[in-house]
DSSP file (Angstrom, degrees, kcal/mol; ACC not computed):
  #  RESIDUE AA STRUCTURE BP1 BP2  ACC     N-H-->O    O-->H-N    N-H-->O    O-->H-N    TCO  KAPPA ALPHA  PHI   PSI    X-CA   Y-CA   Z-CA
    1    1 A X              0   0    0      0, 0.0     2,-0.1     0, 0.0    41,-0.0   0.000 360.0 360.0 360.0 124.2  -18.8  -12.1    6.2
    2    2 A X     >  -     0   0    0      1,-0.1     4,-2.3     4,-0.0     3,-0.3  -0.285 360.0 -98.5 -85.2 176.8  -18.0   -9.6    3.5
    3    3 A X  H  > S+     0   0    0      1,-0.2     4,-2.3     2,-0.2     6,-0.2   0.882 120.2  51.2 -60.8 -44.8  -16.2  -10.2    0.3
    4    4 A X  H  4>S+     0   0    0      1,-0.2     5,-3.1     2,-0.2     4,-0.5   0.848 110.5  49.3 -65.8 -33.9  -12.8   -8.9    1.5
    5    5 A X  H >45S+     0   0    0     -3,-0.3     3,-1.0     3,-0.2    -1,-0.2   0.926 110.8  50.4 -69.6 -42.7  -12.9  -11.2    4.6
    6    6 A X  H 3<5S+     0   0    0     -4,-2.3    -2,-0.2     1,-0.3    -1,-0.2   0.869 113.7  45.2 -60.9 -38.2  -13.8  -14.2    2.5
    7    7 A X  T 3<5S-     0   0    0     -4,-2.3    -1,-0.3    -5,-0.2    -2,-0.2   0.473 112.9-117.1 -90.0  -1.0  -10.9  -13.5    0.2
    8    8 A X  T < 5S+     0   0    0     -3,-1.0    -3,-0.2    -4,-0.5    -2,-0.1   0.841  71.2 135.4  73.3  34.1   -8.4  -12.9    3.0
    9    9 A X      < +     0   0    0     -5,-3.1    -4,-0.2    -6,-0.2    -5,-0.1   0.015  26.1 142.9-102.4  28.9   -7.8   -9.2    1.9
   10   10 A X        -     0   0    0     -6,-0.3     2,-0.3    -5,-0.2    -5,-0.0  -0.338  60.9 -99.7 -70.8 151.1   -8.0   -7.7    5.3
   11   11 A X    >   -     0   0    0      1,-0.1     3,-0.9    -2,-0.0    -1,-0.1  -0.517  26.6-144.5 -71.2 131.7   -5.8   -4.8    6.3
   12   12 A X  G >  S+     0   0    0     -2,-0.3     3,-1.8     1,-0.2     4,-0.4   0.591  80.6  88.1 -81.0  -9.4   -2.8   -6.1    8.3
   13   13 A X  G 3  S+     0   0    0      1,-0.3    -1,-0.2     2,-0.1     4,-0.2   0.734  89.6  49.2 -64.7 -17.5   -2.5   -3.1   10.7
   14   14 A X  G <> S+     0   0    0     -3,-0.9     4,-3.1     1,-0.2    -1,-0.3   0.320  79.5 101.2-102.9  11.8   -4.9   -4.7   13.2
   15   15 A X  H <> S+     0   0    0     -3,-1.8     4,-2.7     1,-0.2     5,-0.2   0.931  79.3  52.9 -62.4 -46.2   -3.3   -8.2   13.4
   16   16 A X  H  4 S+     0   0    0     -4,-0.4     4,-0.3     1,-0.2    -1,-0.2   0.890 115.4  42.4 -58.3 -39.1   -1.6   -7.6   16.7
   17   17 A X  H >4 S+     0   0    0     73,-0.2     3,-1.0    -4,-0.2    16,-0.4   0.947 116.2  46.1 -67.9 -50.7   -4.9   -6.5   18.2
   18   18 A X  H 3< S+     0   0    0     -4,-3.1    16,-2.9     1,-0.3    17,-0.3   0.804 115.0  45.9 -69.7 -28.4   -7.1   -9.2   16.6
   19   19 A X  T 3< S+     0   0    0     -4,-2.7    -1,-0.3    -5,-0.2    -2,-0.2   0.389  86.6 117.3 -93.8   3.4   -4.8  -12.1   17.4
   20   20 A X  S <  S-     0   0    0     -3,-1.0    13,-1.8    -4,-0.3     2,-0.3  -0.387  74.0-103.9 -66.4 148.4   -4.2  -11.0   21.0
   21   21 A X  E     +A   32   0A   0     11,-0.2    11,-0.3     1,-0.2    -1,-0.1  -0.567  34.0 177.9 -77.0 133.8   -5.3  -13.3   23.7
   22   22 A X  E     -     0   0A   0      9,-3.6     2,-0.3     1,-0.4    10,-0.2   0.776  58.6 -79.9 -94.4 -41.9   -8.5  -12.5   25.6
   23   23 A X  E     -A   31   0A   0      8,-1.5     8,-3.4    52,-0.1     2,-0.5  -0.987  48.7 -63.3 165.6-171.2   -8.5  -15.6   27.8
   24   24 A X  E     -A   30   0A   0     -2,-0.3    51,-0.7     6,-0.2    52,-0.2  -0.939  44.6-135.3-113.6 132.3   -9.3  -19.3   28.0
   25   25 A X    >   -     0   0    0      4,-2.9     3,-2.6    -2,-0.5    48,-0.2  -0.236  35.0 -92.9 -81.4 173.2  -12.9  -20.6   27.7
   26   26 A X  T 3  S+     0   0    0     46,-2.1    47,-0.1     1,-0.3    -1,-0.1   0.609 125.7  55.9 -67.6 -10.2  -14.5  -23.1   29.8
   27   27 A X  T 3  S-     0   0    0     45,-0.2    -1,-0.3     2,-0.1     3,-0.1   0.333 120.9-104.8 -97.1   6.4  -13.5  -25.9   27.4
   28   28 A X  S <  S+     0   0    0     -3,-2.6     2,-0.3     1,-0.3    -2,-0.1   0.556  75.3 137.8  85.6   5.3   -9.8  -24.9   27.7
   29   29 A X        -     0   0    0      1,-0.0    -4,-2.9    -5,-0.0     2,-0.3  -0.672  55.9-118.4 -84.3 137.1   -9.6  -23.2   24.2
   30   30 A X  E     -A   24   0A   0     -2,-0.3     2,-0.5    -6,-0.2    -6,-0.2  -0.580  25.2-148.6 -73.1 137.9   -7.7  -20.0   23.9
   31   31 A X  E     -A   23   0A   0     -8,-3.4    -9,-3.6    -2,-0.3    -8,-1.5  -0.944  11.9-168.7-113.7 120.0   -9.8  -17.1   22.9
   32   32 A X  E  >  -A   21   0A   0     -2,-0.5     4,-2.6   -11,-0.3   -11,-0.2  -0.532  39.9-104.6 -97.5 171.2   -8.3  -14.3   20.8
   33   33 A X  H  > S+     0   0    0    -13,-1.8     4,-2.7   -16,-0.4     5,-0.2   0.899 123.2  54.9 -59.6 -40.4  -10.0  -11.0   20.1
   34   34 A X  H  > S+     0   0    0    -16,-2.9     4,-2.4   -14,-0.2    -1,-0.2   0.960 111.5  42.2 -56.8 -54.6  -10.7  -12.2   16.6
   35   35 A X  H  > S+     0   0    0    -17,-0.3     4,-1.9     1,-0.2    -2,-0.2   0.855 112.9  54.6 -66.3 -32.1  -12.5  -15.4   17.9
   36   36 A X  H  X S+     0   0    0     -4,-2.6     4,-0.8     2,-0.2    -1,-0.2   0.920 110.8  44.2 -65.5 -44.0  -14.3  -13.4   20.5
   37   37 A X  H ><>S+     0   0    0     -4,-2.7     5,-2.3     1,-0.2     3,-0.5   0.873 111.2  54.2 -66.7 -37.9  -15.7  -11.0   17.9
   38   38 A X  H ><5S+     0   0    0     -4,-2.4     3,-1.4     1,-0.2    -1,-0.2   0.850 100.8  61.0 -64.0 -33.6  -16.6  -13.8   15.6
   39   39 A X  H 3<5S+     0   0    0     -4,-1.9    -1,-0.2     1,-0.3    -2,-0.2   0.829 105.1  48.3 -60.6 -31.6  -18.6  -15.4   18.5
   40   40 A X  T <<5S-     0   0    0     -4,-0.8    -1,-0.3    -3,-0.5    -2,-0.2   0.466 119.9-111.9 -89.0  -0.3  -20.7  -12.3   18.5
   41   41 A X  T < 5S+     0   0    0     -3,-1.4     2,-0.4     1,-0.3    -3,-0.2   0.726  71.6 139.3  78.6  24.6  -21.2  -12.5   14.8
   42   42 A X      < -     0   0    0     -5,-2.3     2,-0.7    -6,-0.1    -1,-0.3  -0.793  63.1-113.9-103.0 141.4  -19.2   -9.3   14.2
   43   43 A X     >  -     0   0    0     -2,-0.4     4,-2.4     1,-0.2     5,-0.2  -0.635  28.7-150.8 -69.2 113.9  -16.7   -8.8   11.3
   44   44 A X  H  > S+     0   0    0     -2,-0.7     4,-2.1     1,-0.2    -1,-0.2   0.868  91.0  48.7 -62.1 -37.3  -13.4   -8.5   13.4
   45   45 A X  H  > S+     0   0    0      2,-0.2     4,-1.6     1,-0.2    -1,-0.2   0.870 112.2  48.3 -71.2 -33.3  -11.6   -6.2   10.9
   46   46 A X  H  > S+     0   0    0      2,-0.2     4,-2.6     1,-0.2    -2,-0.2   0.887 112.7  48.3 -67.8 -41.2  -14.6   -3.9   10.7
   47   47 A X  H  X S+     0   0    0     -4,-2.4     4,-2.9     2,-0.2    -2,-0.2   0.856 108.9  53.3 -65.4 -35.6  -14.9   -3.8   14.4
   48   48 A X  H  X S+     0   0    0     -4,-2.1     4,-2.3    -5,-0.2    -1,-0.2   0.902 109.9  48.6 -61.6 -42.7  -11.2   -3.1   14.8
   49   49 A X  H  X S+     0   0    0     -4,-1.6     4,-1.0     2,-0.2    -2,-0.2   0.930 112.1  49.5 -65.9 -46.5  -11.6   -0.2   12.4
   50   50 A X  H >< S+     0   0    0     -4,-2.6     3,-0.9     1,-0.2     4,-0.4   0.944 112.9  46.1 -57.0 -49.4  -14.6    1.1   14.4
   51   51 A X  H >< S+     0   0    0     -4,-2.9     3,-1.4     1,-0.2    -1,-0.2   0.893 107.9  57.1 -64.9 -39.4  -12.8    0.9   17.7
   52   52 A X  H 3< S+     0   0    0     -4,-2.3    -1,-0.2     1,-0.3    -2,-0.2   0.703 105.0  52.3 -67.6 -15.9   -9.7    2.5   16.3
   53   53 A X  T << S+     0   0    0     -4,-1.0    -1,-0.3    -3,-0.9    -2,-0.2   0.497  97.0  85.0 -96.1  -3.0  -11.8    5.6   15.2
   54   54 A X  S <  S-     0   0    0     -3,-1.4     2,-0.1    -4,-0.4    -3,-0.0  -0.483  93.1 -93.8 -87.8 164.1  -13.2    6.0   18.7
   55   55 A X     >  -     0   0    0     -2,-0.2     4,-2.9     1,-0.1     5,-0.3  -0.396  42.3-105.8 -68.6 160.2  -11.5    7.9   21.5
   56   56 A X  H  > S+     0   0    0      1,-0.2     4,-2.3     2,-0.2     5,-0.2   0.891 120.5  48.3 -58.8 -42.3   -9.4    5.7   23.8
   57   57 A X  H  > S+     0   0    0      2,-0.2     4,-2.3     1,-0.2    -1,-0.2   0.925 113.7  45.4 -67.1 -43.2  -12.0    5.9   26.6
   58   58 A X  H  > S+     0   0    0      2,-0.2     4,-2.4     1,-0.2    -2,-0.2   0.903 113.6  49.7 -67.8 -39.3  -15.0    5.1   24.3
   59   59 A X  H  X S+     0   0    0     -4,-2.9     4,-2.6     2,-0.2     5,-0.2   0.916 112.3  48.0 -62.5 -42.6  -13.1    2.2   22.6
   60   60 A X  H  X S+     0   0    0     -4,-2.3     4,-2.7    -5,-0.3    -2,-0.2   0.906 111.9  49.6 -66.9 -38.0  -12.1    0.7   26.0
   61   61 A X  H  X S+     0   0    0     -4,-2.3     4,-2.1     2,-0.2    -2,-0.2   0.912 112.8  46.4 -63.4 -43.5  -15.7    1.0   27.3
   62   62 A X  H  X S+     0   0    0     -4,-2.4     4,-1.7     2,-0.2    -2,-0.2   0.931 116.2  44.9 -68.1 -43.4  -17.1   -0.7   24.2
   63   63 A X  H  X S+     0   0    0     -4,-2.6     4,-2.8     1,-0.2     5,-0.2   0.885 109.3  56.8 -66.9 -38.8  -14.5   -3.5   24.3
   64   64 A X  H  X S+     0   0    0     -4,-2.7     4,-2.3    -5,-0.2    -1,-0.2   0.913 106.2  49.6 -54.6 -45.5  -15.0   -3.9   28.0
   65   65 A X  H  X S+     0   0    0     -4,-2.1     4,-1.1     1,-0.2    -1,-0.2   0.905 110.1  51.4 -60.9 -40.0  -18.8   -4.5   27.5
   66   66 A X  H >< S+     0   0    0     -4,-1.7     3,-0.5     1,-0.2     4,-0.4   0.927 109.8  49.3 -65.8 -43.8  -18.0   -7.1   24.8
   67   67 A X  H >< S+     0   0    0     -4,-2.8     3,-1.6     1,-0.2    -1,-0.2   0.914 107.1  54.6 -58.5 -43.9  -15.5   -8.9   27.2
   68   68 A X  H 3< S+     0   0    0     -4,-2.3    -1,-0.2     1,-0.3    -2,-0.2   0.783 102.0  60.0 -62.3 -25.2  -18.1   -9.0   30.0
   69   69 A X  T << S+     0   0    0     -4,-1.1     2,-1.9    -3,-0.5    -1,-0.3   0.577  77.9  94.9 -79.8  -6.9  -20.5  -10.7   27.6
   70   70 A X    X   +     0   0    0     -3,-1.6     3,-1.9    -4,-0.4     7,-0.3  -0.534  48.6 167.6 -82.2  71.7  -18.1  -13.6   27.1
   71   71 A X  T 3  S+     0   0    0     -2,-1.9    -1,-0.2     1,-0.3     3,-0.1   0.761  71.3  56.7 -60.1 -30.2  -19.8  -15.7   29.8
   72   72 A X  T 3  S+     0   0    0      1,-0.2   -46,-2.1    -3,-0.2     2,-0.5   0.413  95.0  70.5 -86.0   3.9  -17.9  -18.8   28.7
   73   73 A X    X>  +     0   0    0     -3,-1.9     4,-2.0   -48,-0.2     3,-0.9  -0.660  60.6 173.8-117.8  76.6  -14.4  -17.1   29.2
   74   74 A X  H 3> S+     0   0    0     -2,-0.5     4,-2.2     1,-0.3    -1,-0.2   0.809  75.2  55.2 -59.9 -35.3  -14.3  -16.8   33.1
   75   75 A X  H 3> S+     0   0    0    -51,-0.7     4,-1.0     1,-0.2    -1,-0.3   0.880 110.5  47.2 -67.4 -34.6  -10.7  -15.5   33.2
   76   76 A X  H <4 S+     0   0    0     -3,-0.9     3,-0.5   -52,-0.2    -2,-0.2   0.923 111.1  50.4 -73.2 -41.7  -11.7  -12.6   30.8
   77   77 A X  H >< S+     0   0    0     -4,-2.0     3,-1.0    -7,-0.3    -2,-0.2   0.902 108.9  53.3 -61.5 -39.8  -14.8  -11.8   32.8
   78   78 A X  H 3< S+     0   0    0     -4,-2.2    -1,-0.2     1,-0.3    -2,-0.2   0.759 124.0  24.8 -67.5 -25.4  -12.8  -11.7   36.0
   79   79 A X  T 3X S+     0   0    0     -4,-1.0     4,-2.3    -3,-0.5    -1,-0.3  -0.166  79.4 139.6-131.7  41.2  -10.3   -9.2   34.7
   80   80 A X  H <> S+     0   0    0     -3,-1.0     4,-2.5     1,-0.2     5,-0.2   0.867  71.3  49.1 -58.0 -44.6  -12.4   -7.5   31.9
   81   81 A X  H  > S+     0   0    0      2,-0.2     4,-2.0     1,-0.2    -1,-0.2   0.907 112.6  47.6 -64.2 -43.8  -11.1   -3.9   32.5
   82   82 A X  H  > S+     0   0    0      2,-0.2     4,-2.0     1,-0.2    -2,-0.2   0.913 113.7  48.0 -62.8 -43.8   -7.4   -4.9   32.6
   83   83 A X  H  X S+     0   0    0     -4,-2.3     4,-2.5    -7,-0.2     5,-0.2   0.912 111.1  50.2 -64.1 -44.8   -7.8   -7.0   29.4
   84   84 A X  H  X S+     0   0    0     -4,-2.5     4,-2.1    -5,-0.3    -1,-0.2   0.873 110.5  50.0 -65.0 -35.6   -9.7   -4.2   27.6
   85   85 A X  H  X S+     0   0    0     -4,-2.0     4,-1.3     2,-0.2    -1,-0.2   0.879 112.2  47.4 -67.2 -39.3   -7.0   -1.7   28.6
   86   86 A X  H  X S+     0   0    0     -4,-2.0     4,-1.3     2,-0.2    -2,-0.2   0.902 113.9  47.3 -68.7 -43.0   -4.2   -4.0   27.3
   87   87 A X  H  X S+     0   0    0     -4,-2.5     4,-1.9     1,-0.2    -2,-0.2   0.870 108.4  53.9 -69.8 -38.7   -6.1   -4.6   24.0
   88   88 A X  H  X S+     0   0    0     -4,-2.1     4,-2.7    -5,-0.2    -1,-0.2   0.876 103.1  59.1 -64.1 -34.5   -6.8   -1.0   23.4
   89   89 A X  H  X S+     0   0    0     -4,-1.3     4,-1.5     1,-0.2    -1,-0.2   0.900 106.9  46.5 -59.3 -40.4   -3.1   -0.3   23.8
   90   90 A X  H  X S+     0   0    0     -4,-1.3     4,-1.8     1,-0.2   -73,-0.2   0.861 110.5  53.0 -66.2 -36.7   -2.5   -2.6   20.9
   91   91 A X  H  X S+     0   0    0     -4,-1.9     4,-2.8     2,-0.2    -2,-0.2   0.884 104.6  55.2 -66.2 -40.3   -5.2   -1.0   18.9
   92   92 A X  H  X S+     0   0    0     -4,-2.7     4,-2.0     2,-0.2    -1,-0.2   0.874 104.7  53.6 -62.9 -36.8   -3.7    2.4   19.5
   93   93 A X  H  X S+     0   0    0     -4,-1.5     4,-1.9     2,-0.2    -1,-0.2   0.918 109.5  48.6 -60.3 -43.3   -0.4    1.1   18.0
   94   94 A X  H  X S+     0   0    0     -4,-1.8     4,-2.8     1,-0.2    -2,-0.2   0.903 108.5  53.5 -62.8 -41.9   -2.2    0.0   15.0
   95   95 A X  H  X S+     0   0    0     -4,-2.8     4,-2.7     1,-0.2    -1,-0.2   0.879 107.5  51.9 -63.0 -33.6   -4.0    3.4   14.7
   96   96 A X  H  X S+     0   0    0     -4,-2.0     4,-2.3     2,-0.2    -1,-0.2   0.919 110.8  47.2 -68.1 -40.1   -0.7    5.1   14.7
   97   97 A X  H  X S+     0   0    0     -4,-1.9     4,-2.7     2,-0.2    -2,-0.2   0.945 112.0  50.7 -60.1 -46.3    0.6    2.9   11.9
   98   98 A X  H  X S+     0   0    0     -4,-2.8     4,-2.3     1,-0.2    -2,-0.2   0.920 110.3  49.2 -60.7 -44.9   -2.6    3.5   10.0
   99   99 A X  H  X S+     0   0    0     -4,-2.7     4,-2.5     2,-0.2    -1,-0.2   0.937 110.7  50.7 -61.0 -42.8   -2.3    7.3   10.4
  100  100 A X  H  X S+     0   0    0     -4,-2.3     4,-2.3     1,-0.2    -2,-0.2   0.936 111.4  48.0 -55.2 -50.1    1.3    7.1    9.2
  101  101 A X  H  X S+     0   0    0     -4,-2.7     4,-1.9     1,-0.2    -1,-0.2   0.852 109.2  53.0 -63.2 -36.2    0.3    5.1    6.2
  102  102 A X  H  X S+     0   0    0     -4,-2.3     4,-2.0     2,-0.2    -1,-0.2   0.918 109.6  49.6 -65.4 -43.8   -2.6    7.5    5.4
  103  103 A X  H  X S+     0   0    0     -4,-2.5     4,-1.8     1,-0.2    -2,-0.2   0.906 110.7  49.3 -62.4 -41.2   -0.1   10.4    5.5
  104  104 A X  H  X S+     0   0    0     -4,-2.3     4,-2.3     1,-0.2    -1,-0.2   0.864 108.8  52.5 -65.8 -35.7    2.3    8.6    3.2
  105  105 A X  H  X S+     0   0    0     -4,-1.9     4,-0.9     1,-0.2    -1,-0.2   0.877 109.8  50.0 -66.8 -38.0   -0.5    7.9    0.7
  106  106 A X  H  X S+     0   0    0     -4,-2.0     4,-0.5     1,-0.2    -2,-0.2   0.868 113.3  44.9 -67.7 -37.1   -1.4   11.6    0.7
  107  107 A X  H >X S+     0   0    0     -4,-1.8     4,-1.7     1,-0.2     3,-0.6   0.858 100.8  69.7 -76.2 -38.9    2.2   12.7    0.0
  108  108 A X  H 3X S+     0   0    0     -4,-2.3     4,-2.5     1,-0.2     5,-0.2   0.872  93.8  52.4 -58.3 -42.6    2.9   10.1   -2.7
  109  109 A X  H 3X S+     0   0    0     -4,-0.9     4,-2.5     1,-0.2    -1,-0.2   0.880 108.1  51.9 -62.3 -33.6    0.7   11.5   -5.4
  110  110 A X  H <X S+     0   0    0     -3,-0.6     4,-2.4    -4,-0.5    -1,-0.2   0.926 111.7  46.5 -67.0 -42.0    2.2   14.9   -5.2
  111  111 A X  H  X S+     0   0    0     -4,-1.7     4,-2.0     1,-0.2    -2,-0.2   0.892 112.7  50.8 -65.8 -36.9    5.8   13.5   -5.5
  112  112 A X  H  X S+     0   0    0     -4,-2.5     4,-2.3    -5,-0.2    -2,-0.2   0.892 110.0  49.2 -68.3 -39.4    4.6   11.4   -8.4
  113  113 A X  H  X S+     0   0    0     -4,-2.5     4,-2.5     2,-0.2    -2,-0.2   0.915 110.1  51.3 -63.7 -42.3    3.0   14.4  -10.2
  114  114 A X  H  X S+     0   0    0     -4,-2.4     4,-2.1     2,-0.2    -2,-0.2   0.899 110.9  48.0 -63.6 -39.6    6.2   16.4   -9.7
  115  115 A X  H  X S+     0   0    0     -4,-2.0     4,-2.5     1,-0.2    -1,-0.2   0.898 111.8  50.3 -62.9 -40.8    8.2   13.5  -11.2
  116  116 A X  H  X S+     0   0    0     -4,-2.3     4,-2.4     1,-0.2    -2,-0.2   0.893 110.3  50.2 -69.1 -37.6    5.8   13.3  -14.1
  117  117 A X  H  X S+     0   0    0     -4,-2.5     4,-2.6     2,-0.2    -1,-0.2   0.927 111.9  46.3 -64.3 -44.9    6.1   17.1  -14.7
  118  118 A X  H  X S+     0   0    0     -4,-2.1     4,-2.4     2,-0.2    -2,-0.2   0.905 114.2  48.4 -67.1 -39.8    9.9   17.0  -14.7
  119  119 A X  H  X S+     0   0    0     -4,-2.5     4,-2.6     2,-0.2    -2,-0.2   0.931 111.5  50.5 -66.8 -42.1   10.0   14.0  -17.1
  120  120 A X  H  X S+     0   0    0     -4,-2.4     4,-2.4     2,-0.2    -2,-0.2   0.924 110.9  48.6 -54.3 -50.4    7.4   15.7  -19.4
  121  121 A X  H  X S+     0   0    0     -4,-2.6     4,-2.3     1,-0.2    -1,-0.2   0.909 110.5  51.1 -60.6 -44.6    9.5   18.9  -19.5
  122  122 A X  H  X S+     0   0    0     -4,-2.4     4,-2.4     1,-0.2    -1,-0.2   0.925 110.8  48.5 -58.0 -45.5   12.7   16.9  -20.2
  123  123 A X  H  X S+     0   0    0     -4,-2.6     4,-2.4     1,-0.2    -2,-0.2   0.906 111.7  49.1 -67.4 -38.2   11.0   15.0  -23.1
  124  124 A X  H  X S+     0   0    0     -4,-2.4     4,-1.9     2,-0.2    -1,-0.2   0.883 112.0  47.9 -66.8 -38.9    9.6   18.3  -24.6
  125  125 A X  H  X S+     0   0    0     -4,-2.3     4,-2.5     2,-0.2    -2,-0.2   0.897 112.0  51.5 -65.2 -40.6   13.1   20.0  -24.4
  126  126 A X  H  X S+     0   0    0     -4,-2.4     4,-2.4     1,-0.2    -2,-0.2   0.915 111.0  46.4 -63.8 -44.1   14.6   16.9  -26.0
  127  127 A X  H  X S+     0   0    0     -4,-2.4     4,-2.1     2,-0.2    -1,-0.2   0.879 112.4  50.3 -66.0 -39.1   12.2   16.9  -28.9
  128  128 A X  H  X S+     0   0    0     -4,-1.9     4,-2.4     2,-0.2    -1,-0.2   0.933 110.5  50.3 -64.3 -46.1   12.6   20.6  -29.4
  129  129 A X  H  X S+     0   0    0     -4,-2.5     4,-2.2     1,-0.2    -2,-0.2   0.900 111.4  48.0 -59.9 -43.9   16.4   20.1  -29.5
  130  130 A X  H  X S+     0   0    0     -4,-2.4     4,-1.0     2,-0.2    -1,-0.2   0.863 111.0  51.3 -69.6 -32.9   16.2   17.3  -32.0
  131  131 A X  H  < S+     0   0    0     -4,-2.1    -2,-0.2     2,-0.2    -1,-0.2   0.899 111.8  46.8 -65.5 -42.1   13.8   19.4  -34.2
  132  132 A X  H  < S+     0   0    0     -4,-2.4    -2,-0.2     1,-0.2    -1,-0.2   0.903 115.4  44.6 -66.4 -41.0   16.1   22.3  -34.2
  133  133 A X  H  < S+     0   0    0     -4,-2.2     2,-0.4    -5,-0.2    -1,-0.2   0.592  88.9 106.0 -82.1 -11.1   19.2   20.2  -35.0
  134  134 A X     <  +     0   0    0     -4,-1.0     2,-0.4    -3,-0.2    -4,-0.0  -0.549  43.2 178.8 -72.2 124.2   17.5   18.1  -37.7
  135  135 A X    >   -     0   0    0     -2,-0.4     3,-1.6     1,-0.1    -3,-0.0  -0.957  16.9-159.4-128.0 112.1   18.7   19.1  -41.2
  136  136 A X  T 3  S+     0   0    0     -2,-0.4    -1,-0.1     1,-0.3    -2,-0.0   0.775  91.6  53.0 -65.4 -24.7   17.1   16.9  -44.0
  137  137 A X  T >  S+     0   0    0      2,-0.1     3,-1.4     3,-0.0    -1,-0.3   0.306  78.3 125.6 -94.4  10.6   19.8   17.8  -46.5
  138  138 A X  T <  S+     0   0    0     -3,-1.6     3,-0.1     1,-0.2    -3,-0.0  -0.509  77.3  15.3 -70.2 131.0   22.7   16.8  -44.2
  139  139 A X  T 3  S+     0   0    0     -2,-0.2     2,-0.6     1,-0.2    -1,-0.2   0.431  96.5 116.2  87.7   1.6   25.1   14.3  -45.9
  140  140 A X    <   -     0   0    0     -3,-1.4    -1,-0.2     2,-0.0     2,-0.2  -0.901  55.4-146.6-105.0 123.8   23.7   14.8  -49.4
  141  141 A X    >   -     0   0    0     -2,-0.6     3,-1.0     1,-0.1    -3,-0.0  -0.527  18.2-122.4 -87.2 157.3   26.3   16.3  -51.9
  142  142 A X  T 3  S+     0   0    0      1,-0.2    -1,-0.1    -2,-0.2    -2,-0.0   0.626 102.5  68.5 -74.1 -17.0   25.3   18.6  -54.6
  143  143 A X  T 3  S+     0   0    0      2,-0.0    -1,-0.2     0, 0.0     2,-0.1   0.533  75.7 106.1 -82.3  -6.6   26.7   16.4  -57.5
  144  144 A X    <   -     0   0    0     -3,-1.0     2,-0.1     1,-0.1     5,-0.1  -0.450  68.9-126.7 -75.3 147.9   24.2   13.7  -57.0
  145  145 A X        -     0   0    0      3,-0.6     2,-0.4    -2,-0.1     3,-0.3  -0.460  42.5 -74.2 -88.4 164.8   21.5   13.4  -59.6
  146  146 A X  S    S-     0   0    0      1,-0.2    -1,-0.1    -2,-0.1     3,-0.1  -0.411 107.5 -18.0 -63.6 113.4   17.8   13.3  -58.7
  147  147 A X  S    S+     0   0    0     -2,-0.4     2,-0.5     1,-0.1    -1,-0.2   0.175 114.4  93.7  83.4 -20.2   16.8   10.0  -57.2
  148  148 A X        +     0   0    0     -3,-0.3    -3,-0.6     2,-0.0     2,-0.4  -0.913  45.2 176.7-114.0 133.6   19.8    7.9  -58.3
  149  149 A X        -     0   0    0     -2,-0.5     2,-0.4    -5,-0.1    -5,-0.0  -0.995   8.6-164.3-133.5 141.0   22.9    7.4  -56.2
  150  150 A X        -     0   0    0     -2,-0.4     2,-0.4     2,-0.0    -2,-0.0  -0.929   5.4-154.7-120.9 145.4   25.8    5.2  -57.2
  151  151 A X        -     0   0    0     -2,-0.4     2,-0.5     2,-0.0    -2,-0.0  -0.975   4.7-155.4-121.2 136.0   28.5    4.0  -54.8
  152  152 A X        -     0   0    0     -2,-0.4     2,-0.5     2,-0.0    -2,-0.0  -0.932   4.2-163.4-111.8 133.0   31.9    3.1  -56.0
  153  153 A X        -     0   0    0     -2,-0.5     2,-0.4     2,-0.0    -2,-0.0  -0.955   7.7-164.1-115.0 124.7   34.0    0.7  -54.0
  154  154 A X        -     0   0    0     -2,-0.5     2,-0.3     2,-0.0    -2,-0.0  -0.890  14.2-134.0-112.9 141.8   37.6    0.7  -54.7
  155  155 A X    >   -     0   0    0     -2,-0.4     3,-1.4     1,-0.1     4,-0.3  -0.657  20.0-126.8 -87.4 145.1   40.1   -2.0  -53.6
  156  156 A X  G >  S+     0   0    0     -2,-0.3     3,-0.5     1,-0.3    -1,-0.1   0.838 109.6  48.3 -63.3 -29.7   43.3   -0.8  -52.1
  157  157 A X  G >  S+     0   0    0      1,-0.2     3,-0.8     2,-0.1    -1,-0.3   0.349  87.0  89.5 -91.5   7.4   45.4   -2.9  -54.6
  158  158 A X  G <  S+     0   0    0     -3,-1.4    -1,-0.2     1,-0.2    -2,-0.1   0.729  83.6  54.7 -76.4 -23.8   43.5   -1.7  -57.8
  159  159 A X  G <  S+     0   0    0     -3,-0.5     2,-0.2    -4,-0.3    -1,-0.2   0.403  83.0 105.9 -93.2   3.3   45.7    1.3  -58.3
  160  160 A X    <         0   0    0     -3,-0.8    -3,-0.0     1,-0.1     0, 0.0  -0.576 360.0 360.0 -82.6 143.5   49.0   -0.6  -58.4
  161  161 A X              0   0    0     -2,-0.2    -1,-0.1     0, 0.0    -3,-0.0   0.499 360.0 360.0 -79.9 360.0   50.7   -1.1  -61.8
């Protein structure tokens, strides 16, 4: 078992395939693809990844051989080709989703870079505009003496006789 499996960090795109029913074993327990692969000592998510990267025919053949090896699942052995075909169809759906996700991941960085460029240009233009419009002597009158400023506050009723 690898670290991602132990921590539960598996990719969810293969869940429909891995949790699909293969058949019932001789003790009456339902056997999923995940449990069947685990019986062979195979990492189910890794095997799903491997199968998804094969051609449909090669993946079906590989899965068919595994189903045939499940001697304690008589219903699966009796209909191994049909079960393999059904399961590979689920895997193909997962592969389509995975391909779509990979395309989205490739596009996202380009969009993010474009956004970053636009944001940076906006900030540079804003800083240039502030620098150009900044006048350090704005608001200072010529009658003030160096360093000292006095403020006079007059009350409105102070000028009445």
